[in-house]
C-alpha positions as CSV (number, residue, x, y, z in Angstrom):
1,X,-0.8,16.7,3.2
2,X,0.2,19.5,5.5
3,X,1.7,21.5,2.6
4,X,-1.7,21.7,0.9
5,X,-3.3,22.7,4.1
6,X,-1.1,25.8,4.5
7,X,-1.7,26.5,0.8
8,X,-5.4,26.9,1.3
9,X,-5.5,30.7,1.0
10,X,-3.7,30.6,-2.4
11,X,-5.8,27.8,-3.6
12,X,-9.0,29.5,-2.5
13,X,-8.2,32.3,-5.0
14,X,-7.8,29.8,-7.9
15,X,-10.5,27.2,-8.3
16,X,-8.7,25.9,-11.4
17,X,-5.5,25.3,-9.4
18,X,-7.5,23.6,-6.6
19,X,-9.2,21.3,-9.1
20,X,-5.8,20.6,-10.8
21,X,-4.2,19.7,-7.5
22,X,-7.0,17.5,-6.2
23,X,-7.0,15.6,-9.5
24,X,-3.3,14.8,-9.0
25,X,-3.9,13.0,-5.7
26,X,-4.4,9.2,-5.8
27,X,-7.4,8.4,-3.6
28,X,-8.3,5.0,-2.2
29,X,-10.1,3.5,0.7
30,X,-7.3,2.7,3.1
31,X,-8.6,2.9,6.7
32,X,-11.3,0.2,6.6
33,X,-12.6,-0.6,10.1
34,X,-10.2,2.0,11.7
35,X,-12.0,4.9,10.1
36,X,-14.0,7.3,12.3
37,X,-17.6,6.2,11.9
38,X,-18.7,9.9,12.0
39,X,-18.0,11.3,8.5
40,X,-17.0,14.8,9.6
41,X,-14.0,17.0,10.1
42,X,-15.8,19.6,12.1
43,X,-14.2,18.6,15.4
44,X,-10.8,17.1,16.3
45,X,-9.1,15.4,13.5
46,X,-6.6,12.5,13.4
47,X,-4.7,11.5,10.3
48,X,-2.6,8.3,9.9
49,X,0.5,8.7,7.7
50,X,2.5,5.7,6.7
51,X,5.8,6.0,4.9
52,X,7.1,3.3,2.6
53,X,10.6,3.1,1.3
54,X,10.0,1.2,-1.9
55,X,12.7,1.4,-4.5
56,X,11.8,3.2,-7.7
57,X,12.6,0.0,-9.8
58,X,10.3,-2.2,-7.8
59,X,6.7,-2.8,-8.9
60,X,4.2,-2.7,-6.1
61,X,3.2,-6.3,-6.8
62,X,6.7,-7.7,-7.4
63,X,7.6,-10.6,-5.1
64,X,10.7,-8.8,-3.7
65,X,8.9,-5.4,-3.1
66,X,9.4,-3.9,0.3
67,X,6.0,-3.9,2.0
68,X,7.1,-2.7,5.4
69,X,5.8,0.5,7.0
70,X,9.1,2.2,7.5
71,X,7.5,5.3,9.1
72,X,4.3,5.6,11.1
73,X,3.0,9.0,12.1
74,X,-0.2,10.3,13.6
75,X,-1.2,13.9,12.8
76,X,-3.5,15.3,15.5
77,X,-5.4,18.5,14.8
78,X,-7.4,19.9,17.8
79,X,-11.0,21.0,17.3
80,X,-9.9,24.6,17.0
81,X,-8.2,23.6,13.7
82,X,-5.3,26.1,14.3
83,X,-2.5,23.7,15.2
84,X,-1.1,20.3,14.4
85,X,0.8,17.7,16.5
86,X,3.0,15.1,14.9
87,X,3.3,11.8,16.9
88,X,5.6,9.1,15.5
89,X,5.0,5.5,16.4
90,X,8.2,3.5,16.8
91,X,8.3,0.9,14.0
92,X,9.8,-1.7,16.5
93,X,6.9,-1.3,19.1
94,X,5.9,-4.8,20.2
95,X,2.1,-4.9,20.0
96,X,-0.9,-7.2,19.5
97,X,-1.9,-7.3,15.8
98,X,-5.5,-8.4,15.4
99,X,-6.7,-11.0,12.9
100,X,-7.4,-9.7,9.4
101,X,-9.6,-12.0,7.3
102,X,-9.1,-9.9,4.2
103,X,-5.4,-11.0,4.0
104,X,-5.8,-14.3,5.8
105,X,-3.7,-13.1,8.7
106,X,-4.7,-14.9,11.9
107,X,-3.4,-12.4,14.4
108,X,-0.5,-12.4,16.9
109,X,2.1,-10.3,18.7
110,X,4.9,-8.7,16.7
111,X,6.6,-5.4,15.9
112,X,4.0,-2.9,14.7
113,X,5.6,-2.5,11.3
114,X,4.8,-6.1,10.6
115,X,1.1,-5.2,10.5
116,X,1.6,-3.7,7.0
117,X,3.0,-6.8,5.3
118,X,0.6,-9.1,7.2
119,X,-2.3,-7.1,5.9
120,X,-0.8,-7.0,2.4
121,X,-1.2,-10.7,1.5
122,X,-3.9,-12.6,-0.3
123,X,-4.3,-9.8,-2.9
124,X,-5.2,-7.2,-0.3
125,X,-2.3,-5.0,-1.4
126,X,-1.3,-1.7,0.1
127,X,-4.8,-0.9,1.1
128,X,-4.9,-4.1,3.1
129,X,-1.6,-3.4,4.7
130,X,-2.6,0.1,5.7
131,X,-6.0,-1.1,6.9
132,X,-4.4,-3.7,9.3
133,X,-1.9,-1.2,10.6
134,X,-4.6,1.4,11.2
135,X,-6.7,-1.3,13.0
136,X,-3.7,-2.3,15.1
137,X,-3.2,1.3,16.2
138,X,-6.9,1.8,16.9
139,X,-7.2,-1.3,19.1
140,X,-3.9,-0.3,20.9
141,X,-4.8,3.3,21.5
142,X,-8.6,3.8,20.9
143,X,-7.8,6.3,18.2
144,X,-10.1,6.4,15.1
145,X,-8.9,8.2,12.0
146,X,-10.6,10.8,9.9
147,X,-8.2,10.3,7.0
148,X,-4.9,8.7,6.1
149,X,-2.2,8.5,3.5
150,X,0.5,6.2,2.2
151,X,3.6,8.4,1.5
152,X,6.3,7.2,-0.9
153,X,9.7,8.4,0.3
154,X,11.0,8.6,-3.2
155,X,8.1,11.0,-4.0
156,X,9.7,13.4,-1.5
157,X,12.6,13.8,-3.8
158,X,10.4,15.3,-6.5
159,X,8.7,17.5,-3.9
160,X,12.0,18.9,-2.6
161,X,13.3,19.3,-6.1
162,X,10.2,21.5,-6.9
163,X,11.0,23.6,-3.9
164,X,14.6,24.0,-5.0
165,X,15.9,22.1,-2.0
166,X,15.1,22.5,1.7
167,X,16.9,24.2,4.6
168,X,17.3,21.9,7.6
169,X,19.2,22.0,10.8
170,X,21.0,18.7,11.3
171,X,20.9,17.9,15.0
172,X,23.4,15.0,15.1
173,X,26.2,13.7,13.0
174,X,24.5,11.3,10.5
175,X,26.4,8.8,8.4
176,X,24.6,7.5,5.3
177,X,24.5,3.7,4.8
178,X,23.0,4.2,1.4
179,X,25.2,6.8,-0.4
180,X,29.0,6.9,-0.8
181,X,31.8,7.2,-3.3
182,X,34.9,5.3,-4.1
183,X,38.4,6.7,-4.7
184,X,37.4,7.8,-8.2
185,X,34.3,9.7,-7.0
186,X,31.9,7.1,-8.4
187,X,28.8,6.2,-6.5
188,X,28.9,3.1,-4.4
189,X,27.0,1.8,-1.4
190,X,29.2,2.4,1.6
191,X,27.8,-0.4,3.8
192,X,26.4,-3.9,3.3
193,X,23.6,-4.9,5.6
194,X,23.9,-8.0,7.7
195,X,21.9,-9.6,10.5
196,X,24.5,-8.0,12.9
197,X,24.1,-4.5,11.4
198,X,25.8,-2.5,8.7
199,X,29.4,-3.5,7.7
200,X,31.6,-0.8,6.1
201,X,32.8,-1.5,2.5
202,X,36.5,-1.0,2.2
203,X,37.6,1.9,0.0
204,X,34.2,3.6,0.1
205,X,33.6,7.0,1.8
206,X,30.0,7.5,3.0
207,X,28.0,10.7,2.7
208,X,28.1,12.4,6.1
209,X,25.7,15.1,7.4
210,X,27.4,17.2,10.0
211,X,25.5,19.1,12.7
212,X,24.4,22.6,11.7
213,X,21.9,24.5,9.6
214,X,22.4,23.9,5.9
215,X,20.7,23.7,2.5
216,X,20.0,20.1,1.4
217,X,19.4,19.2,-2.2
218,X,16.6,16.8,-3.0
219,X,18.7,13.7,-2.9
220,X,20.4,14.7,0.3
221,X,17.1,15.4,2.1
222,X,15.7,12.0,1.1
223,X,18.9,10.2,2.1
224,X,19.1,12.1,5.5
225,X,15.6,11.2,6.6
226,X,16.1,7.5,5.7
227,X,19.0,7.0,8.1
228,X,18.7,5.1,11.4
229,X,21.2,2.3,11.4
230,X,24.2,4.3,12.6
231,X,22.4,7.0,14.7
232,X,23.1,6.8,18.4
233,X,19.3,7.0,19.0
234,X,18.4,4.7,16.1
235,X,14.8,4.9,14.9
236,X,14.0,7.6,17.4
237,X,16.5,9.8,15.6
238,X,15.0,9.0,12.3
239,X,11.5,9.7,13.5
240,X,12.7,13.1,14.8
241,X,14.5,13.9,11.5
242,X,11.4,13.0,9.5
243,X,9.2,15.3,11.7
244,X,11.8,18.1,11.2
245,X,11.8,17.5,7.5
246,X,8.0,17.9,7.3
247,X,8.2,21.2,9.2
248,X,11.2,22.4,7.1
249,X,9.2,21.7,3.9
250,X,6.3,23.7,5.2
251,X,8.6,26.6,6.2
252,X,10.4,26.5,2.8
253,X,7.1,26.6,1.0
254,X,5.5,29.4,2.9
255,X,8.7,31.5,3.2
256,X,10.1,31.3,-0.4
257,X,7.3,33.0,-2.4
258,X,5.7,29.7,-3.4
259,X,2.2,30.6,-2.1
260,X,2.2,33.9,-4.0
261,X,3.3,32.3,-7.3
262,X,0.5,30.2,-8.8
263,X,2.9,28.5,-11.3
264,X,5.4,27.6,-8.5
265,X,2.6,26.5,-6.2
266,X,1.1,24.3,-9.0
267,X,4.5,22.6,-9.5
268,X,5.0,22.0,-5.8
269,X,1.5,20.7,-5.0
270,X,1.5,18.4,-8.0
271,X,4.8,16.9,-6.8
272,X,3.3,16.5,-3.3
273,X,0.1,14.9,-4.7
274,X,2.2,12.3,-6.7
275,X,4.0,11.3,-3.5
276,X,0.9,10.1,-1.7
277,X,-2.2,8.0,-1.8
278,X,-5.0,9.6,0.3
279,X,-8.0,8.3,2.1
280,X,-10.2,11.4,2.7
281,X,-12.6,9.5,5.0
282,X,-15.5,10.4,2.6
283,X,-14.7,14.2,2.8
284,X,-13.8,16.1,-0.3
285,X,-10.2,17.2,-0.6
286,X,-11.4,20.8,-1.1
287,X,-13.3,20.6,2.3
288,X,-10.1,19.3,4.0
289,X,-8.2,22.3,2.6
290,X,-10.6,24.9,3.6
291,X,-11.3,23.4,7.0
292,X,-7.6,23.4,7.9
293,X,-6.5,26.6,6.2
294,X,-5.5,28.3,9.5
295,X,-2.5,25.9,10.2
296,X,1.0,27.3,9.6
297,X,4.4,25.7,10.0
298,X,4.9,27.6,13.3
299,X,1.8,25.9,14.7
300,X,3.3,22.4,14.1
301,X,4.5,20.6,17.3
302,X,6.6,17.5,17.1
303,X,6.3,15.0,19.9
304,X,8.7,12.2,20.9
305,X,7.1,8.8,21.7
306,X,8.8,7.2,24.6
307,X,10.4,10.6,25.2
308,X,12.7,9.8,22.3
309,X,14.7,7.3,24.3
310,X,15.1,3.5,24.0
311,X,12.7,1.4,26.1
312,X,13.9,-1.9,24.7
313,X,13.2,-5.5,25.5
314,X,14.4,-8.7,23.7
315,X,11.4,-10.8,22.8
316,X,11.7,-14.1,20.9
317,X,15.3,-13.2,20.1
318,X,14.4,-9.8,18.6
319,X,15.1,-6.3,19.9
320,X,11.8,-4.6,20.4
321,X,10.5,-1.3,21.8
322,X,7.9,-1.2,24.6
323,X,5.5,1.7,24.6
324,X,5.9,3.4,28.0
325,X,2.9,4.3,30.3
326,X,3.6,8.0,29.4
327,X,3.4,7.2,25.7
328,X,0.1,5.5,26.2
329,X,-1.0,8.7,28.0
330,X,0.1,10.7,24.9
331,X,-2.1,8.5,22.7
332,X,-5.0,8.9,25.2
333,X,-4.5,12.7,24.9
334,X,-4.7,12.4,21.1
335,X,-7.9,10.3,21.5
336,X,-9.5,12.8,24.0
337,X,-8.2,16.0,22.2
338,X,-6.2,17.1,25.2
339,X,-2.7,17.1,23.7
340,X,-2.0,20.7,24.7
341,X,-2.4,19.7,28.4
342,X,-0.1,16.7,27.8
343,X,2.5,19.0,26.2
344,X,2.3,21.4,29.2
345,X,2.9,18.5,31.6
346,X,5.7,17.0,29.5
347,X,7.6,19.8,27.8
348,X,10.7,17.6,27.4
349,X,8.7,15.4,25.0
350,X,8.6,18.2,22.4
351,X,11.2,17.7,19.7
352,X,13.1,20.8,18.5
353,X,13.8,21.6,14.9
354,X,17.2,23.3,15.3
355,X,20.7,21.9,15.7
């Protein structure tokens, strides 16, 4: 989404390229009752991005498909349309989830990522899951959304491959629970997942990302932003790494000649389009692009919900996260378009993008 926004100048010079890209984006009504009732992107804009980590070999309607929202992010763009703020919502936040007749869900209290599967049932599918999650956030924060997207993590691999990899600054030692190799160099899962957490597999060496700035191949970037189980700061670390990844992709695209090469830009944008399903809120994709053409990677600010630290509570035998009063103030600032003032008052809530 943000990649196409910073590509607007190049796209403006090629109507054929613009049409080709917009045609590659899957579009669907996702927001439902959480959509902003005013069909306009003239003022402040809020986008809801939901990342799913579905395996490539799973069909979306298969009984064992993963329907959880593994990553939840709000993109706030002030009325000036010259900056963007990324606010991650902790997936373990304990919140009220409203009833959702479309899927037959009767409502209750649970971790926020449970909203997606509870909205998915009764044939409602991914649009139903997204709709209930968006409605949950709206009732919790008062934020209505101008647009939204479901992002497939596996699609990121094609995007990064089109870019030729991505330069990232790893900010903490990160051990992969997904990728490793045995004594013969053959791929093997380095950990098995249990109710008590990951358990190391004997004789398997995991992939490790050491602190420092480095170039990551497509498979490394995808693996790195998926990790949370062995991070000292758990899902807060993963949220930060995903935000850093988005900014790194923007920087890579705008600093490597992509925007000045129509062929390369076409390849990158089509890969980006195939990674997401977009709800434009009734606004054409072209209008989105031209409205937000002034945003650059340097104008992207990453914010840490709960200040990036655990605020845990055991509820019904589960470890959950409780949104702090300051986090609720952050969401209020998003709703009222006063995020710069919040940032000025809470500079330690801004996440860095360097090791």
